[in-house]
Each structure stands twice: as structure tokens, then as C-alpha cells.
FINUTI-801734 format. One record per residue (C-alpha): x, y negated, z negated; residue in three letters; residue number from 1. Coordinates in Angstrom, 1 decimal. Example, Ala and Ser with C-alpha at 12.3 -4.5 7.8 and 13.67 -1.06 7.14 Angstrom:
(rec (12.3,4.5,-7.8),"ALA",1)
(rec (13.7,1.1,-7.1),"SER",2)
END
This chain:
(rec (0.0,0.0,0.0),"MET",1)
(rec (1.3,-3.4,0.9),"THR",2)
(rec (0.0,-7.0,0.6),"SER",3)
(rec (-0.8,-7.0,4.4),"SER",4)
(rec (-3.3,-4.1,4.0),"ASP",5)
(rec (-6.9,-4.8,3.1),"ARG",6)
(rec (-6.8,-4.7,-0.7),"LEU",7)
(rec (-9.4,-4.3,-3.3),"ARG",8)
(rec (-8.7,-7.2,-5.7),"ILE",9)
(rec (-10.4,-7.9,-9.0),"VAL",10)
(rec (-10.1,-11.6,-10.0),"VAL",11)
(rec (-10.4,-12.2,-13.7),"LEU",12)
(rec (-11.6,-15.7,-14.4),"GLY",13)
(rec (-13.6,-18.2,-16.4),"TYR",14)
(rec (-17.0,-19.2,-15.2),"VAL",15)
(rec (-19.6,-17.8,-17.6),"VAL",16)
(rec (-17.8,-19.0,-20.7),"ARG",17)
(rec (-17.0,-22.4,-19.1),"GLY",18)
(rec (-19.9,-23.4,-16.8),"PRO",19)
(rec (-18.3,-26.6,-15.5),"VAL",20)
(rec (-17.7,-27.8,-12.0),"ALA",21)
(rec (-14.0,-28.1,-11.8),"GLY",22)
(rec (-13.3,-24.7,-13.3),"MET",23)
(rec (-15.8,-23.1,-11.0),"ALA",24)
(rec (-13.9,-24.5,-8.0),"TRP",25)
(rec (-10.7,-23.1,-9.3),"SER",26)
(rec (-12.2,-19.7,-9.2),"MET",27)
(rec (-13.8,-20.1,-5.8),"LEU",28)
(rec (-10.6,-21.3,-4.2),"HIS",29)
(rec (-9.0,-17.9,-5.1),"HIS",30)
(rec (-12.0,-15.7,-4.4),"LEU",31)
(rec (-13.0,-17.2,-1.1),"LEU",32)
(rec (-9.3,-17.7,-0.1),"GLY",33)
(rec (-8.6,-14.0,-0.7),"LEU",34)
(rec (-11.8,-13.1,1.2),"LYS",35)
(rec (-10.8,-15.2,4.1),"ALA",36)
(rec (-7.5,-13.2,4.2),"LEU",37)
(rec (-9.6,-10.0,4.7),"GLY",38)
(rec (-9.4,-8.6,1.3),"HIS",39)
(rec (-12.3,-7.0,-0.7),"GLU",40)
(rec (-12.7,-9.4,-3.6),"VAL",41)
(rec (-14.6,-9.0,-6.9),"TRP",42)
(rec (-14.9,-11.4,-9.9),"PHE",43)
(rec (-14.9,-10.1,-13.4),"LEU",44)
(rec (-15.1,-12.1,-16.7),"GLU",45)
(rec (-14.9,-10.9,-20.3),"ASP",46)
(rec (-16.3,-12.6,-23.3),"SER",47)
(rec (-13.2,-11.6,-25.3),"ASP",48)
(rec (-13.7,-10.8,-29.0),"ASP",49)
(rec (-14.3,-14.3,-30.4),"TYR",50)
(rec (-17.0,-17.0,-29.8),"PRO",51)
(rec (-16.0,-18.5,-26.4),"SER",52)
(rec (-19.1,-19.5,-24.6),"CYS",53)
(rec (-19.1,-23.2,-24.1),"VAL",54)
(rec (-22.4,-25.2,-23.9),"ASP",55)
(rec (-21.3,-28.5,-22.2),"PRO",56)
(rec (-24.7,-30.0,-22.8),"VAL",57)
(rec (-24.8,-29.5,-26.6),"ARG",58)
(rec (-21.0,-29.5,-27.0),"GLY",59)
(rec (-21.0,-26.2,-28.9),"THR",60)
(rec (-19.1,-22.9,-28.6),"ILE",61)
(rec (-20.8,-19.6,-29.4),"GLY",62)
(rec (-21.4,-16.0,-28.2),"THR",63)
(rec (-24.6,-16.5,-26.2),"ASP",64)
(rec (-23.7,-16.3,-22.5),"PRO",65)
(rec (-27.2,-17.1,-21.1),"SER",66)
(rec (-26.4,-20.6,-19.9),"LEU",67)
(rec (-23.2,-19.5,-18.3),"GLY",68)
(rec (-24.8,-16.4,-16.7),"LEU",69)
(rec (-27.4,-18.6,-15.0),"ALA",70)
(rec (-24.7,-20.9,-13.8),"PHE",71)
(rec (-22.6,-18.0,-12.5),"ALA",72)
(rec (-25.5,-16.3,-10.8),"GLY",73)
(rec (-26.4,-19.4,-8.8),"GLU",74)
(rec (-22.7,-20.2,-8.0),"LEU",75)
(rec (-21.9,-16.7,-6.6),"PHE",76)
(rec (-25.2,-16.3,-4.8),"GLU",77)
(rec (-24.6,-19.6,-3.0),"ARG",78)
(rec (-21.1,-18.5,-1.7),"VAL",79)
(rec (-22.2,-15.0,-0.7),"GLY",80)
(rec (-20.7,-13.2,-3.7),"LEU",81)
(rec (-24.0,-12.5,-5.5),"GLY",82)
(rec (-23.3,-8.8,-5.7),"ASP",83)
(rec (-19.6,-9.1,-6.4),"ARG",84)
(rec (-19.4,-10.5,-9.9),"TRP",85)
(rec (-19.8,-9.1,-13.4),"ALA",86)
(rec (-19.6,-10.3,-17.0),"TYR",87)
(rec (-18.7,-8.0,-19.9),"HIS",88)
(rec (-20.2,-9.1,-23.2),"ASP",89)
(rec (-18.0,-7.5,-25.9),"ALA",90)
(rec (-20.2,-8.9,-28.6),"HIS",91)
(rec (-23.2,-6.8,-27.5),"THR",92)
(rec (-21.5,-4.1,-25.5),"GLY",93)
(rec (-23.5,-5.1,-22.3),"THR",94)
(rec (-22.7,-5.9,-18.7),"TRP",95)
(rec (-24.3,-8.6,-16.6),"HIS",96)
(rec (-24.2,-9.9,-13.1),"GLY",97)
(rec (-24.8,-8.6,-9.6),"GLY",98)
(rec (-22.0,-6.0,-9.9),"ALA",99)
(rec (-22.7,-4.9,-13.5),"ALA",100)
(rec (-23.4,-1.3,-12.5),"GLY",101)
(rec (-20.5,-0.9,-10.2),"ALA",102)
(rec (-17.6,-2.9,-11.7),"ILE",103)
(rec (-16.0,-0.2,-13.7),"ARG",104)
(rec (-15.8,2.1,-10.7),"ARG",105)
(rec (-14.4,-0.9,-8.7),"VAL",106)
(rec (-11.7,-1.4,-11.3),"CYS",107)
(rec (-10.8,2.2,-11.3),"ALA",108)
(rec (-10.1,2.0,-7.5),"GLU",109)
(rec (-8.6,-1.5,-7.4),"ALA",110)
(rec (-5.2,-2.2,-5.9),"ASP",111)
(rec (-4.6,-5.4,-7.8),"CYS",112)
(rec (-5.9,-7.6,-10.7),"VAL",113)
(rec (-5.3,-11.3,-10.8),"LEU",114)
(rec (-5.7,-12.6,-14.3),"ASN",115)
(rec (-6.2,-16.4,-13.7),"LEU",116)
(rec (-4.9,-18.5,-16.6),"ALA",117)
(rec (-4.6,-15.3,-18.6),"GLY",118)
(rec (-8.0,-16.0,-20.3),"VAL",119)
(rec (-9.3,-12.4,-20.0),"ASN",120)
(rec (-8.1,-9.4,-21.9),"PRO",121)
(rec (-7.0,-6.3,-20.0),"LEU",122)
(rec (-9.6,-3.8,-21.2),"ARG",123)
(rec (-9.1,0.0,-20.8),"PRO",124)
(rec (-10.9,0.0,-17.4),"TRP",125)
(rec (-8.1,-2.3,-16.0),"LEU",126)
(rec (-5.0,-0.7,-17.5),"GLU",127)
(rec (-4.7,1.9,-14.7),"SER",128)
(rec (-4.5,-0.8,-12.0),"VAL",129)
(rec (-1.0,-0.6,-10.7),"GLU",130)
(rec (-0.5,-4.3,-10.0),"HIS",131)
(rec (-1.7,-6.6,-12.8),"ARG",132)
(rec (-0.8,-10.2,-12.2),"VAL",133)
(rec (-0.8,-13.0,-14.7),"LEU",134)
(rec (-1.2,-16.4,-13.2),"VAL",135)
(rec (-0.2,-19.2,-15.7),"ASP",136)
(rec (-2.4,-22.2,-15.1),"HIS",137)
(rec (-1.1,-24.2,-18.1),"ASP",138)
(rec (2.7,-24.2,-18.0),"PRO",139)
(rec (4.7,-25.2,-21.0),"VAL",140)
(rec (1.8,-24.6,-23.3),"PHE",141)
(rec (1.5,-21.0,-22.1),"THR",142)
(rec (5.2,-20.3,-22.7),"GLN",143)
(rec (5.1,-21.9,-26.2),"ILE",144)
(rec (2.1,-19.8,-27.1),"ARG",145)
(rec (3.9,-16.6,-26.1),"HIS",146)
(rec (6.9,-17.7,-28.3),"LEU",147)
(rec (4.9,-18.4,-31.4),"TYR",148)
(rec (1.9,-16.0,-31.1),"ASP",149)
(rec (2.9,-12.3,-31.0),"PRO",150)
(rec (-0.7,-11.3,-30.0),"ALA",151)
(rec (-0.6,-13.6,-27.0),"ALA",152)
(rec (2.8,-12.2,-26.0),"ALA",153)
(rec (1.6,-8.6,-26.3),"ARG",154)
(rec (-1.4,-9.5,-24.0),"ARG",155)
(rec (1.0,-11.0,-21.5),"ALA",156)
(rec (3.2,-7.9,-21.6),"GLU",157)
(rec (0.4,-5.8,-20.2),"GLN",158)
(rec (0.9,-7.4,-16.8),"HIS",159)
(rec (3.4,-6.4,-14.1),"THR",160)
(rec (3.9,-9.7,-12.3),"ALA",161)
(rec (4.0,-13.3,-13.6),"PHE",162)
(rec (3.4,-16.5,-11.7),"PHE",163)
(rec (3.3,-20.1,-13.0),"THR",164)
(rec (2.2,-23.5,-11.7),"LEU",165)
(rec (5.5,-24.8,-13.1),"ALA",166)
(rec (7.1,-24.8,-9.6),"GLU",167)
(rec (10.4,-26.0,-10.9),"ASN",168)
(rec (10.7,-23.2,-13.5),"PHE",169)
(rec (14.3,-22.1,-13.9),"GLY",170)
(rec (15.7,-25.0,-11.9),"ARG",171)
(rec (18.4,-27.3,-13.3),"VAL",172)
(rec (16.7,-30.3,-15.0),"GLY",173)
(rec (13.6,-28.4,-15.9),"THR",174)
(rec (12.9,-27.7,-19.5),"THR",175)
(rec (9.8,-25.5,-19.5),"VAL",176)
(rec (10.5,-23.2,-22.5),"PRO",177)
(rec (11.7,-19.7,-21.6),"ASP",178)
(rec (9.5,-17.1,-23.1),"ASP",179)
(rec (11.4,-14.2,-21.5),"GLY",180)
(rec (8.8,-13.3,-18.8),"PHE",181)
(rec (10.0,-13.2,-15.2),"ALA",182)
(rec (7.9,-16.2,-14.0),"TRP",183)
(rec (7.8,-17.0,-10.3),"GLN",184)
(rec (6.5,-20.3,-8.9),"PRO",185)
(rec (3.2,-20.6,-7.3),"THR",186)
(rec (0.5,-23.3,-6.8),"ARG",187)
(rec (-3.2,-23.5,-6.9),"LEU",188)
(rec (-4.8,-22.8,-3.5),"PRO",189)
(rec (-7.4,-24.8,-1.7),"ILE",190)
(rec (-10.1,-23.0,0.4),"TRP",191)
(rec (-9.9,-25.7,3.1),"LEU",192)
(rec (-13.0,-24.5,5.0),"GLU",193)
(rec (-15.0,-25.6,1.9),"GLY",194)
(rec (-13.3,-29.0,1.6),"TRP",195)
(rec (-13.6,-30.8,5.0),"PRO",196)
(rec (-12.4,-34.3,5.7),"VAL",197)
(rec (-15.3,-36.8,5.4),"THR",198)
(rec (-15.5,-40.4,6.5),"PRO",199)
(rec (-14.0,-42.8,4.0),"PRO",200)
(rec (-16.3,-44.8,1.8),"PRO",201)
(rec (-16.7,-48.5,2.1),"ARG",202)
(rec (-15.9,-49.1,-1.6),"GLU",203)
(rec (-12.2,-48.8,-2.5),"ARG",204)
(rec (-12.7,-46.9,-5.7),"ARG",205)
(rec (-9.9,-44.8,-7.2),"PHE",206)
(rec (-11.3,-42.0,-9.4),"THR",207)
(rec (-10.4,-38.9,-11.3),"THR",208)
(rec (-12.0,-36.2,-13.4),"VAL",209)
(rec (-10.1,-35.5,-16.6),"MET",210)
(rec (-10.2,-34.1,-20.1),"GLN",211)
(rec (-8.8,-36.5,-22.6),"TRP",212)
(rec (-7.4,-33.8,-25.0),"GLU",213)
(rec (-7.5,-30.2,-24.1),"SER",214)
(rec (-6.0,-29.2,-27.5),"TYR",215)
(rec (-3.6,-30.6,-30.0),"PRO",216)
(rec (0.0,-31.4,-29.0),"ALA",217)
(rec (2.5,-28.6,-29.5),"ARG",218)
(rec (6.1,-28.7,-30.7),"GLU",219)
(rec (9.0,-26.4,-29.9),"HIS",220)
(rec (12.7,-26.6,-30.6),"ASP",221)
(rec (12.4,-30.2,-31.8),"GLY",222)
(rec (10.4,-31.5,-28.8),"ALA",223)
(rec (6.8,-32.5,-28.7),"ARG",224)
(rec (4.5,-31.7,-25.8),"TYR",225)
(rec (1.3,-33.6,-25.5),"GLY",226)
(rec (-1.8,-33.8,-23.4),"THR",227)
(rec (-3.3,-36.5,-21.0),"LYS",228)
(rec (-4.1,-38.6,-24.0),"ALA",229)
(rec (-0.4,-39.0,-24.7),"ASP",230)
(rec (0.3,-39.8,-21.0),"SER",231)
(rec (-2.4,-42.4,-20.6),"PHE",232)
(rec (-1.3,-45.2,-22.9),"GLU",233)
(rec (1.3,-46.9,-20.6),"PRO",234)
(rec (-1.5,-47.3,-18.0),"TYR",235)
(rec (-4.4,-48.5,-20.1),"VAL",236)
(rec (-4.1,-52.1,-18.8),"ASP",237)
(rec (-3.9,-51.1,-15.1),"LEU",238)
(rec (-7.3,-52.3,-14.0),"PRO",239)
(rec (-6.3,-55.9,-14.6),"ALA",240)
(rec (-3.3,-55.5,-12.3),"ARG",241)
(rec (-4.8,-53.9,-9.2),"VAL",242)
(rec (-7.5,-54.7,-6.7),"SER",243)
(rec (-9.5,-51.4,-6.4),"PRO",244)
(rec (-12.0,-50.3,-9.0),"LEU",245)
(rec (-10.5,-47.6,-11.3),"LEU",246)
(rec (-13.0,-45.0,-12.6),"GLU",247)
(rec (-12.6,-42.1,-15.0),"LEU",248)
(rec (-15.0,-39.2,-15.3),"VAL",249)
(rec (-13.7,-38.3,-18.8),"VAL",250)
(rec (-14.6,-35.6,-21.2),"SER",251)
(rec (-13.6,-34.9,-24.8),"GLY",252)
(rec (-15.0,-36.3,-28.1),"PRO",253)
(rec (-11.9,-38.3,-28.8),"ASN",254)
(rec (-11.8,-40.2,-25.5),"ALA",255)
(rec (-11.7,-43.9,-26.4),"PRO",256)
(rec (-14.4,-44.9,-23.9),"ARG",257)
(rec (-15.2,-48.3,-25.4),"GLU",258)
(rec (-11.6,-49.3,-25.4),"ARG",259)
(rec (-11.1,-48.1,-21.8),"LEU",260)
(rec (-14.2,-50.1,-20.7),"ARG",261)
(rec (-12.9,-53.2,-22.5),"ALA",262)
(rec (-9.7,-52.8,-20.5),"ARG",263)
(rec (-11.5,-52.7,-17.2),"GLY",264)
(rec (-11.9,-49.0,-16.6),"TRP",265)
(rec (-15.3,-47.7,-15.3),"ASN",266)
(rec (-16.0,-44.5,-17.4),"THR",267)
(rec (-18.6,-41.9,-16.6),"ARG",268)
(rec (-19.9,-38.7,-18.4),"ASP",269)
(rec (-19.1,-35.5,-16.5),"PRO",270)
(rec (-22.6,-34.1,-17.1),"LEU",271)
(rec (-23.9,-37.1,-15.1),"ASP",272)
(rec (-21.2,-37.6,-12.5),"ALA",273)
(rec (-20.2,-34.0,-11.7),"VAL",274)
(rec (-22.9,-31.7,-13.1),"PRO",275)
(rec (-22.2,-28.8,-10.6),"ASP",276)
(rec (-19.6,-27.8,-8.1),"PRO",277)
(rec (-21.3,-29.3,-5.1),"TRP",278)
(rec (-21.9,-32.7,-6.7),"VAL",279)
(rec (-18.2,-32.5,-7.9),"TYR",280)
(rec (-17.1,-32.1,-4.3),"ARG",281)
(rec (-19.3,-34.9,-3.2),"GLU",282)
(rec (-17.9,-37.1,-5.9),"TYR",283)
(rec (-14.4,-36.5,-4.7),"VAL",284)
(rec (-15.4,-37.2,-1.1),"GLN",285)
(rec (-17.2,-40.4,-2.1),"ARG",286)
(rec (-14.0,-41.7,-3.7),"SER",287)
(rec (-11.4,-43.6,-1.7),"ALA",288)
(rec (-8.5,-42.1,-3.5),"ALA",289)
(rec (-7.4,-40.5,-6.8),"GLU",290)
(rec (-5.4,-42.2,-9.6),"PHE",291)
(rec (-4.4,-39.7,-12.2),"THR",292)
(rec (-1.9,-39.1,-15.0),"VAL",293)
(rec (-0.7,-35.6,-15.9),"ALA",294)
(rec (-0.4,-33.8,-19.3),"LYS",295)
(rec (2.6,-35.2,-21.2),"HIS",296)
(rec (4.0,-31.7,-21.5),"GLY",297)
(rec (4.0,-31.2,-17.8),"TYR",298)
(rec (5.8,-34.6,-17.3),"VAL",299)
(rec (8.6,-34.4,-19.9),"VAL",300)
(rec (9.7,-30.9,-18.8),"THR",301)
(rec (9.9,-31.8,-15.1),"ASN",302)
(rec (7.7,-28.8,-14.6),"SER",303)
(rec (6.7,-29.5,-11.0),"GLY",304)
(rec (3.0,-29.0,-11.7),"TRP",305)
(rec (0.4,-30.5,-9.3),"PHE",306)
(rec (-3.3,-30.5,-9.9),"SER",307)
(rec (-5.7,-28.4,-7.9),"GLU",308)
(rec (-8.2,-31.3,-8.3),"ARG",309)
(rec (-5.7,-33.6,-6.6),"SER",310)
(rec (-5.2,-31.1,-3.9),"ALA",311)
(rec (-9.0,-31.2,-3.3),"GLY",312)
(rec (-8.7,-35.0,-2.8),"TYR",313)
(rec (-6.0,-34.4,-0.3),"LEU",314)
(rec (-8.0,-31.8,1.6),"ALA",315)
(rec (-10.9,-34.3,1.8),"SER",316)
(rec (-8.6,-36.9,3.4),"GLY",317)
(rec (-8.3,-38.8,0.1),"ARG",318)
(rec (-4.8,-40.1,-0.9),"PRO",319)
(rec (-3.5,-39.4,-4.4),"VAL",320)
(rec (-1.6,-41.6,-6.7),"VAL",321)
(rec (-0.2,-39.2,-9.3),"CYS",322)
(rec (2.1,-39.3,-12.3),"GLU",323)
(rec (5.4,-37.6,-11.5),"GLU",324)
(rec (5.9,-34.2,-13.0),"THR",325)
(rec (8.8,-33.2,-10.8),"GLY",326)
(rec (6.5,-32.1,-8.0),"PHE",327)
(rec (8.5,-34.4,-5.6),"SER",328)
(rec (11.1,-31.7,-5.5),"GLU",329)
(rec (8.8,-29.6,-3.4),"TRP",330)
(rec (5.9,-31.9,-2.3),"LEU",331)
(rec (7.4,-34.9,-0.5),"PRO",332)
(rec (5.9,-38.2,-1.8),"PRO",333)
(rec (5.1,-41.1,0.4),"GLY",334)
(rec (2.1,-41.2,2.7),"ASP",335)
(rec (-0.8,-39.2,1.3),"GLY",336)
(rec (0.8,-38.7,-2.1),"VAL",337)
(rec (2.4,-41.5,-4.1),"VAL",338)
(rec (4.2,-40.6,-7.3),"SER",339)
(rec (4.8,-42.9,-10.3),"PHE",340)
(rec (6.6,-42.8,-13.6),"SER",341)
(rec (5.8,-46.3,-14.9),"SER",342)
(rec (3.0,-48.8,-14.8),"ALA",343)
(rec (4.8,-51.0,-12.3),"ASP",344)
(rec (5.3,-48.0,-10.0),"GLU",345)
(rec (1.6,-47.1,-10.4),"ALA",346)
(rec (0.5,-50.6,-9.5),"VAL",347)
(rec (2.8,-50.6,-6.4),"ALA",348)
(rec (1.4,-47.1,-5.4),"GLY",349)
(rec (-2.3,-48.2,-5.7),"ILE",350)
(rec (-1.7,-51.4,-3.7),"GLU",351)
(rec (0.2,-49.5,-1.0),"ASP",352)
(rec (-2.6,-47.0,-0.6),"VAL",353)
(rec (-5.1,-49.8,-0.4),"SER",354)
(rec (-3.1,-51.8,2.2),"SER",355)
(rec (-2.2,-48.8,4.4),"ARG",356)
(rec (-5.3,-46.7,3.7),"TYR",357)
(rec (-5.6,-45.1,7.2),"GLY",358)
(rec (-2.1,-43.8,7.3),"ALA",359)
(rec (-2.4,-42.4,3.7),"HIS",360)
(rec (-5.7,-40.8,4.4),"ALA",361)
(rec (-4.5,-39.0,7.5),"GLU",362)
(rec (-1.3,-37.8,5.8),"ALA",363)
(rec (-3.4,-36.5,2.8),"ALA",364)
(rec (-5.2,-33.8,4.9),"ARG",365)
(rec (-1.9,-32.9,6.6),"ASN",366)
(rec (-0.3,-32.3,3.2),"LEU",367)
(rec (-3.2,-30.1,2.1),"ALA",368)
(rec (-2.9,-28.0,5.2),"GLU",369)
(rec (0.9,-27.6,4.8),"ILE",370)
(rec (1.2,-27.0,1.1),"PHE",371)
(rec (-2.2,-25.9,-0.4),"PHE",372)
(rec (-4.0,-23.8,2.3),"ASP",373)
(rec (-5.3,-20.8,0.4),"SER",374)
(rec (-4.2,-18.5,3.2),"ARG",375)
(rec (-0.6,-19.4,2.7),"ARG",376)
(rec (-0.5,-19.8,-1.0),"VAL",377)
(rec (-2.3,-16.5,-1.7),"LEU",378)
(rec (-0.6,-14.5,1.0),"ALA",379)
(rec (2.7,-15.5,-0.6),"SER",380)
(rec (1.6,-14.6,-4.0),"LEU",381)
(rec (0.5,-11.1,-2.9),"LEU",382)
(rec (3.7,-10.6,-0.9),"GLU",383)
(rec (5.7,-11.2,-4.1),"ARG",384)
(rec (3.3,-9.1,-6.2),"THR",385)
(rec (4.0,-6.1,-4.1),"PHE",386)
(rec (7.7,-6.7,-3.9),"ALA",387)
(rec (10.1,-5.1,-6.4),"PRO",388)
(rec (9.5,-6.8,-9.8),"ALA",389)
(rec (12.1,-9.4,-11.0),"PRO",390)
(rec (14.0,-8.5,-14.1),"VAL",391)
(rec (12.6,-10.1,-17.2),"ALA",392)
(rec (14.8,-11.6,-19.9),"ARG",393)
(rec (14.7,-10.7,-23.5),"GLU",394)
(rec (12.2,-13.2,-25.1),"PRO",395)
(rec (13.4,-15.3,-28.0),"GLN",396)
(rec (10.3,-15.1,-30.2),"ARG",397)
(rec (9.7,-17.5,-32.9),"VAL",398)
(rec (8.2,-16.4,-36.2),"ALA",399)
(rec (4.7,-17.7,-36.7),"PRO",400)
END
């Protein structure tokens, strides 16, 4: 069996427990990208053994998956995967979804498992799959977790191949902590057929969709690694310095919305602005461009991370002004993507995109096709998955 054969691939992901638009697209880009390559694709999600079902309306977390099951059912039916998804509820010992009755047989015959973001346990029905791939969606923080949390490290050790969005991992000048796993660089794919270029809007509005704080900052070996809340402060006065409107669709209970509005930012609630994946896509396409910061941990380590959301802007022909994380080492900045590391550079980038919008918009789609096309990204990941495994290093675990 090789990656060029038609494979049966089980994608482990996060939809039922997190029924939000951006996360749903992350799963769809992988599922529909693999399907476009000719593979037989199935989606499987597990409740895990703790309360993990998010209700974004009430802002609660529990064990009831009913809201997420309805969200997932509508999502997968719409993209032609209504009979290709299942959810295992460990709390009740039940299976749900269009493939509930077939999924254990599918797993027994699968060629490959892709555990996206590592947010699903590898239950016994997955342990016999020969190729079990862990795709790290949150570099720096994933590696620190493995160093300090023995249970997380043991879950990672169940996999046979390891990929990370820290594209600069292992390079000189990159300080992503080394947890001993043989990480290989990858990037988040974009299913380009689902993200066509649309005519630019009349209003020059730069937007983004962001979570203010995903979790508390982490520390390792004397260094602190923060979230977007830590990265945003140098740019809080930006609206007064640029001509376009700057808008944040921002989630998180600690987001300082009143302070941001007082400084000129237009802020919106995700439940209103991007309530489902289709409105989310329309929101991106109604924007002129994206302005975004990155998680502090991604920035200070020179990780090379680049957002899938930003890649969606590029695919739609929308330029991106993005905080530098080291991605310029593999994604050439300039027309289409403008990087910045200071407020002055951010101002210059926004104004350059505004003054040369046509050139930036045309270059944006070209970059998406060259660097983020799901056919290229996922084909490369599979080729390396089926190649001889790199040698892992001895992890330097830290006592909890």
C-alpha cells in the first residue's frame, strides 16, 4: 500500500464538541481535500472521557452532544458526507451519526488515521490501523504539554507519524520546545474549490475572526508563551493610524471589547457575525483584507506557523496583513501577504494593501494555489506518512 493508492482514511476531528464555523472548515478542508484526491474518507469524533461538549450560545461545557450532533448532521449532509461520519459518546457508550453502525468495521479496515490536533483518543478500534498520524495544530503549546503532562505524552506515543504546523521546527533560529517526537513540517490545507475568488467589496474593511485567549499562557525553561491577548497590545491604537476600518470578530470572556471600541476597533460577536460555516465564508469574502496578530508563543519561537483562516482569505482573493511568526522563511511576503513585527510595519502594510489593492488581491489567490492547495498539502503529508519513519529523539520530560 502506498499513498498513491486509493486509501481508506479515517479523520479524527472536532465538530460535535465544538460546533463553531472556523473549526468546521478546518475539518472540511481535510475531508474534502482527501476526497478530491480520490481517497475514501470517513470522519470520526470521540467525546473523550471528560466533559468536552461546548455550547457556544450558553457558554457552557458539558457532556450533552445534542447541539453538536445537529450541527454536524447538517454540515456533513450539505457536503455529501452524510453517511460518512460518526460520533462516539463514551459517557453513555453510544454511537451517533450517519456511519454509526459501520464505523468500527471501517476502522478495522482503514489504511490510515489522521488525528487532527490530537483531540481524539485512539480507542481500541483504532489501535490496529498501521498508519496513525498525529497532526499538531497548536505548535509550541502541544510540545510543552507533552513535556509536562505524562498522559498527553503517552497518547502521542500511540501514533506512528508526527506533523506540526511549526514549519520551521528544527531549523536554526527556531525555539519551539523539543519534546522528543519526530515532527515533520506541514501546513493547513485549503479546499480551493470551496473557496472561489469573489468580486472585492466597495468598503475597504480589514477584518479577522479571533479568540482573545484560548487558554492561560505557558512557561517552559524560563520562557513565557502567551496567546493572542499577549500579542495584541502593541497594535491596540492602530485604527487611529490607518484609513481602512478595522474589525474584529472576537470571542472569549476576557476580551476587552469596550476598550477596543474606544480605540476605534469595530468589534462583533461570533454568534452574530459567523454563526455557521457558510456565513463564515461569506464574511471573509465580504471583507477587503485581513489584519491579524498571531499567538505570542508562535511569534517568539519563530515557529513558521500560518493561519488556515488567513489562507482562506488568500483563496478568496483577499490580501492578508499578518504578524510575522517566521512564515516568511517559506511563504514569501510582499504582494498578497504582508508581514509585520511592529505597529509601524503594520501601518505601512495596511496602507500599502489599500493603495495597491488590485495587485495584492491578484497575488493573494496565486499564493493560495501555490502554497495551500489541499491536493498538494495532503498529498505531501500522505507521501511522508507512508515513507520510512524518521527517528525520534529521547524526550526530556519535565516532572509535573
